[in-house]
C-alpha positions as CSV (number, residue, x, y, z in Angstrom):
1,X,-0.4,-0.1,0.0
2,X,2.7,2.7,-0.1
3,X,2.4,5.4,-2.7
4,X,4.9,5.2,-5.7
5,X,7.2,7.1,-4.6
6,X,8.5,5.3,-1.7
7,X,8.2,2.0,-3.9
8,X,10.8,3.7,-6.8
9,X,13.2,4.8,-3.6
10,X,13.1,1.0,-2.2
11,X,13.3,0.4,-6.0
12,X,17.0,2.4,-6.5
13,X,18.4,1.3,-3.3
14,X,18.1,-2.0,-3.9
15,X,19.1,-1.9,-7.5
16,X,16.4,-4.2,-8.6
17,X,16.1,-5.0,-12.3
18,X,12.6,-4.9,-12.4
19,X,9.2,-2.8,-11.9
20,X,7.3,-2.1,-8.6
21,X,3.6,-1.3,-8.3
22,X,2.9,1.0,-5.7
23,X,-0.8,-0.1,-3.8
24,X,-2.0,3.6,-2.1
25,X,-5.7,2.9,-2.1
26,X,-5.0,-0.8,-1.7
27,X,-7.0,-1.5,-4.9
28,X,-4.5,-4.9,-5.6
29,X,-3.6,-5.8,-1.5
30,X,-7.7,-6.2,-1.7
31,X,-7.7,-8.2,-4.7
32,X,-5.1,-10.2,-3.9
33,X,-5.9,-11.0,0.2
34,X,-2.9,-9.9,2.2
35,X,-5.3,-6.6,3.1
36,X,-4.8,-6.9,7.8
37,X,-8.1,-7.3,8.9
38,X,-9.9,-3.6,10.7
39,X,-6.2,-2.0,9.7
40,X,-5.3,-0.2,7.3
41,X,-2.4,-1.6,6.1
42,X,-1.1,-5.2,4.4
43,X,0.5,-7.5,5.2
44,X,4.1,-7.3,4.2
45,X,3.4,-9.6,1.0
46,X,6.0,-9.5,-2.6
47,X,4.6,-10.8,-5.2
48,X,7.0,-11.8,-8.6
49,X,4.6,-11.9,-11.7
50,X,5.9,-12.8,-15.2
51,X,4.7,-11.6,-18.1
52,X,3.0,-12.9,-18.6
53,X,0.4,-11.9,-15.8
54,X,1.5,-15.5,-13.9
55,X,2.4,-15.1,-10.1
56,X,5.4,-17.1,-10.1
57,X,6.9,-16.3,-6.4
58,X,5.1,-15.1,-3.6
59,X,7.0,-13.2,-0.4
60,X,5.4,-12.6,2.4
61,X,6.6,-11.5,6.5
62,X,10.0,-11.5,7.4
63,X,10.8,-13.2,4.1
64,X,9.7,-10.2,2.2
65,X,11.3,-7.5,3.4
66,X,14.5,-9.7,2.4
67,X,14.5,-9.0,-1.5
68,X,16.9,-11.5,-2.8
69,X,14.1,-14.4,-3.5
70,X,11.6,-11.7,-5.5
71,X,15.4,-11.3,-7.3
72,X,15.8,-14.6,-7.7
73,X,13.0,-15.4,-8.9
74,X,12.9,-12.7,-11.0
75,X,16.6,-13.5,-12.3
76,X,14.9,-17.3,-13.2
77,X,12.5,-16.7,-15.0
78,X,13.3,-14.2,-17.3
């Protein structure tokens, strides 16, 4: 549910070679079922979505903070 500027800064910080999607209106958060009940925040979750819009990899909780799993999934997918 981060804003676009926050996502862009994080992407630059870790040197990610792939796009990030901001979801400040929580539309995707609700669609992917990661909105926390009763709170205006999402569960920390990273989805890697491939070229054909198929989910290739999901990290949640503490694993979603470390970008290595997502980066590895991207390198395998492309």
